Residue frames as a rotation matrix with the C-alpha (Angstrom) as fourth column:
UNK 1
0.575 0.818 0.000 0.00
0.818 -0.575 0.000 0.00
0.000 0.000 -1.000 0.00
UNK 2
-0.223 -0.637 0.738 1.20
0.558 -0.704 -0.440 3.49
0.800 0.314 0.512 -0.76
UNK 3
-0.863 -0.162 -0.479 1.50
0.494 -0.477 -0.727 6.21
-0.111 -0.863 0.492 1.87
UNK 4
-0.811 0.584 0.028 -1.36
-0.545 -0.772 0.327 8.13
0.212 0.250 0.945 0.24
UNK 5
-0.097 0.801 -0.591 -3.75
-0.145 0.576 0.804 5.16
0.985 0.164 0.060 0.45
UNK 6
-0.304 -0.084 -0.949 -2.83
0.837 0.452 -0.308 4.49
0.455 -0.888 -0.067 4.08
UNK 7
-0.979 -0.079 -0.188 -3.20
0.162 -0.860 -0.483 8.18
-0.123 -0.503 0.855 4.95
UNK 8
-0.527 0.850 -0.021 -6.66
-0.573 -0.337 0.747 8.30
0.628 0.406 0.665 3.36
UNK 9
0.050 0.538 -0.842 -7.73
0.349 0.780 0.519 5.31
0.936 -0.320 -0.149 5.46
UNK 10
-0.660 -0.326 -0.677 -6.37
0.747 -0.183 -0.640 6.98
0.085 -0.928 0.364 8.60
UNK 11
-0.947 0.312 0.074 -8.41
-0.311 -0.950 0.029 10.08
0.079 0.004 0.997 7.75
UNK 12
-0.202 0.920 -0.335 -11.57
-0.311 0.264 0.913 8.06
0.928 0.289 0.233 7.21
UNK 13
-0.025 0.144 -0.989 -11.13
0.743 0.664 0.077 6.46
0.668 -0.733 -0.124 10.62
UNK 14
-0.822 -0.356 -0.445 -10.51
0.566 -0.601 -0.565 9.84
-0.066 -0.716 0.695 12.26
UNK 15
-0.582 0.733 0.354 -13.93
-0.331 -0.610 0.720 11.11
0.743 0.301 0.597 11.14
UNK 16
-0.992 0.028 -0.124 -15.11
0.123 0.444 -0.888 10.54
0.030 -0.896 -0.444 14.69
UNK 17
-0.485 0.865 -0.133 -18.55
-0.347 -0.329 -0.878 12.11
-0.803 -0.380 0.459 14.31
UNK 18
-0.547 0.203 0.812 -19.16
0.622 0.748 0.232 10.27
-0.561 0.632 -0.535 11.01
UNK 19
0.360 0.689 -0.630 -20.26
0.042 -0.686 -0.726 13.40
-0.932 0.235 -0.276 9.19
UNK 20
0.664 -0.132 0.736 -18.13
0.726 0.350 -0.592 12.61
-0.180 0.927 0.329 6.13
UNK 21
0.660 -0.447 0.604 -15.81
-0.027 -0.817 -0.576 15.56
0.751 0.363 -0.551 6.78
UNK 22
0.027 -0.718 -0.696 -12.64
0.958 0.217 -0.186 16.24
0.285 -0.662 0.693 8.69
UNK 23
0.960 0.262 0.096 -12.68
0.206 -0.897 0.390 19.25
0.188 -0.355 -0.916 10.99
UNK 24
0.333 -0.874 0.353 -9.56
-0.610 -0.485 -0.627 21.13
0.719 -0.007 -0.695 12.11
UNK 25
0.216 -0.220 0.951 -9.50
-0.915 0.295 0.276 19.00
-0.341 -0.930 -0.137 15.27
UNK 26
0.823 0.121 0.555 -9.71
0.015 0.972 -0.233 15.79
-0.568 0.200 0.798 13.26
UNK 27
0.805 -0.588 0.079 -6.99
0.028 -0.095 -0.995 17.07
0.593 0.803 -0.060 10.90
UNK 28
0.236 -0.726 0.646 -4.78
-0.931 -0.359 -0.063 17.78
0.278 -0.587 -0.761 13.89
UNK 29
0.443 -0.022 0.896 -5.16
-0.493 0.829 0.264 14.14
-0.749 -0.559 0.356 14.92
UNK 30
0.969 -0.093 0.228 -4.27
0.240 0.565 -0.790 13.01
-0.055 0.820 0.570 11.40
UNK 31
0.515 -0.825 0.234 -1.08
-0.340 -0.447 -0.827 15.08
0.787 0.347 -0.511 11.44
UNK 32
0.271 -0.381 0.884 -0.30
-0.941 0.089 0.327 13.80
-0.203 -0.920 -0.334 14.92
UNK 33
0.811 0.080 0.579 -0.39
-0.027 0.995 -0.099 10.25
-0.584 0.064 0.809 13.49
UNK 34
0.820 -0.523 0.232 2.26
0.310 0.067 -0.948 11.38
0.480 0.850 0.217 11.01
UNK 35
0.187 -0.773 -0.606 4.50
0.973 0.061 0.223 12.73
-0.135 -0.631 0.764 13.78
UNK 36
0.034 -0.124 0.992 4.00
0.523 -0.843 -0.124 16.37
0.852 0.523 0.036 12.81
UNK 37
-0.591 -0.203 -0.781 4.71
0.763 -0.456 -0.459 19.29
-0.263 -0.867 0.424 15.11
UNK 38
-0.821 0.319 -0.473 2.63
-0.276 -0.948 -0.160 22.46
-0.500 -0.001 0.866 15.40
UNK 39
-0.683 0.545 0.486 -0.57
0.634 0.773 0.024 20.58
-0.363 0.324 -0.874 14.64
UNK 40
0.325 0.851 -0.412 -2.93
0.440 -0.522 -0.731 23.57
-0.837 0.056 -0.544 14.30
UNK 41
-0.106 -0.468 -0.877 -0.57
-0.622 -0.657 0.426 25.17
-0.776 0.591 -0.222 11.77
UNK 42
-0.953 -0.277 0.124 -0.52
-0.105 0.686 0.720 21.97
-0.284 0.673 -0.683 9.71
UNK 43
-0.339 0.909 0.244 -4.32
0.774 0.416 -0.478 21.62
-0.535 0.027 -0.844 9.92
UNK 44
0.370 0.468 -0.803 -4.92
0.007 -0.865 -0.501 25.20
-0.929 0.180 -0.323 8.76
UNK 45
-0.416 -0.593 -0.689 -2.48
-0.724 -0.243 0.646 24.83
-0.551 0.767 -0.328 5.86
UNK 46
-0.892 0.141 0.430 -4.07
0.292 0.905 0.310 21.52
-0.345 0.402 -0.848 4.91
UNK 47
0.126 0.988 -0.088 -7.47
0.628 -0.148 -0.764 23.20
-0.768 0.041 -0.639 4.76
UNK 48
0.180 -0.138 -0.974 -6.00
-0.476 -0.879 0.036 25.95
-0.861 0.457 -0.224 2.60
UNK 49
-0.698 -0.602 -0.387 -4.60
-0.632 0.265 0.728 23.38
-0.337 0.753 -0.565 0.15
UNK 50
-0.983 0.184 0.011 -7.36
0.177 0.925 0.337 20.78
0.052 0.333 -0.942 0.11
UNK 51
-0.331 0.917 -0.221 -10.71
0.450 -0.052 -0.891 22.38
-0.829 -0.395 -0.396 1.03
UNK 52
-0.784 -0.074 0.616 -12.07
0.620 -0.110 0.777 22.79
0.010 0.991 0.132 -2.50
UNK 53
0.021 0.893 0.449 -15.42
0.716 -0.327 0.617 24.36
0.698 0.308 -0.647 -1.61
UNK 54
-0.605 -0.418 0.678 -14.15
-0.037 -0.835 -0.548 26.58
0.795 -0.357 0.490 1.21
UNK 55
0.458 0.887 0.056 -16.51
-0.144 0.012 0.989 25.24
0.877 -0.461 0.133 3.88
UNK 56
0.102 -0.517 0.850 -13.72
-0.955 -0.290 -0.061 24.73
0.278 -0.805 -0.523 6.43
UNK 57
0.389 0.066 0.919 -13.81
-0.467 0.874 0.135 20.93
-0.794 -0.482 0.370 6.23
UNK 58
-0.651 -0.564 -0.507 -12.12
-0.750 0.379 0.542 18.20
-0.113 0.734 -0.670 4.21
UNK 59
0.507 0.861 -0.049 -14.71
-0.849 0.488 -0.202 15.91
-0.150 0.144 0.978 2.63
UNK 60
-0.355 -0.692 0.628 -13.60
-0.566 0.694 0.445 12.29
-0.744 -0.198 -0.638 2.93
UNK 61
0.055 0.444 0.894 -15.76
0.503 0.761 -0.409 11.11
-0.863 0.472 -0.182 0.02
UNK 62
0.952 0.286 0.113 -14.71
0.243 -0.475 -0.846 13.65
-0.188 0.832 -0.522 -2.59
UNK 63
0.542 -0.768 0.341 -11.72
0.418 -0.106 -0.902 15.35
0.729 0.631 0.264 -4.18
UNK 64
0.659 -0.288 0.694 -10.80
-0.644 -0.692 0.325 17.07
0.387 -0.662 -0.642 -0.91
UNK 65
0.778 -0.347 0.525 -9.34
-0.211 0.641 0.738 13.86
-0.592 -0.684 0.425 0.52
UNK 66
0.649 -0.557 0.517 -7.30
0.760 0.452 -0.467 13.22
0.026 0.696 0.717 -2.62
UNK 67
0.514 -0.441 0.736 -5.95
0.015 -0.853 -0.521 16.78
0.858 0.279 -0.432 -2.50
UNK 68
0.735 -0.224 0.640 -5.12
-0.677 -0.211 0.705 16.36
-0.023 -0.951 -0.307 1.20
UNK 69
0.774 -0.447 0.448 -3.25
0.290 0.880 0.376 13.09
-0.563 -0.161 0.811 0.56
UNK 70
0.531 -0.585 0.613 -1.26
0.709 -0.089 -0.699 14.72
0.464 0.806 0.368 -2.25
UNK 71
0.612 -0.268 0.744 -0.45
-0.410 -0.912 0.008 17.70
0.677 -0.310 -0.668 -0.03
UNK 72
0.787 -0.295 0.542 0.80
-0.446 0.335 0.830 15.38
-0.427 -0.895 0.132 2.73
UNK 73
0.694 -0.540 0.477 2.90
0.668 0.730 -0.145 13.45
-0.270 0.419 0.867 0.21
UNK 74
0.537 -0.480 0.693 4.47
0.312 -0.650 -0.693 16.71
0.784 0.588 -0.199 -1.04
UNK 75
0.684 -0.259 0.681 5.41
-0.677 -0.574 0.461 17.54
0.271 -0.777 -0.568 2.54
UNK 76
-0.176 -0.848 -0.501 7.36
-0.584 0.499 -0.640 14.28
0.792 0.180 -0.583 2.65
UNK 77
-0.028 0.215 0.976 5.57
-0.954 0.285 -0.090 12.58
-0.298 -0.934 0.197 5.53
UNK 78
-0.501 -0.172 -0.848 6.08
-0.460 0.883 0.093 8.82
0.733 0.437 -0.522 5.62
UNK 79
0.488 0.709 0.509 3.76
-0.857 0.277 0.436 6.39
0.168 -0.648 0.743 7.35
UNK 80
-0.681 -0.732 0.011 5.51
-0.701 0.647 -0.300 3.64
0.213 -0.212 -0.954 9.26
UNK 81
0.391 0.844 -0.366 3.53
-0.687 0.533 0.494 0.41
0.612 0.059 0.789 9.06
């Protein structure tokens, strides 16, 4: 499995309220799983890069999640399995 596929699955599991979107708090948890520092900064930048409709959430069933996974890959994060 590629890092992007694994990261997408992590994001789907972090949708704690099952609303189909990742909030800033849920994004912070995703970046924490990657070992990131300054989690709120990473979450805000992720929203800037991946929130296609500007609603402040990353949809996990649309292009937002793909854009988020690509953004994370560009940052160079690696998922240790």
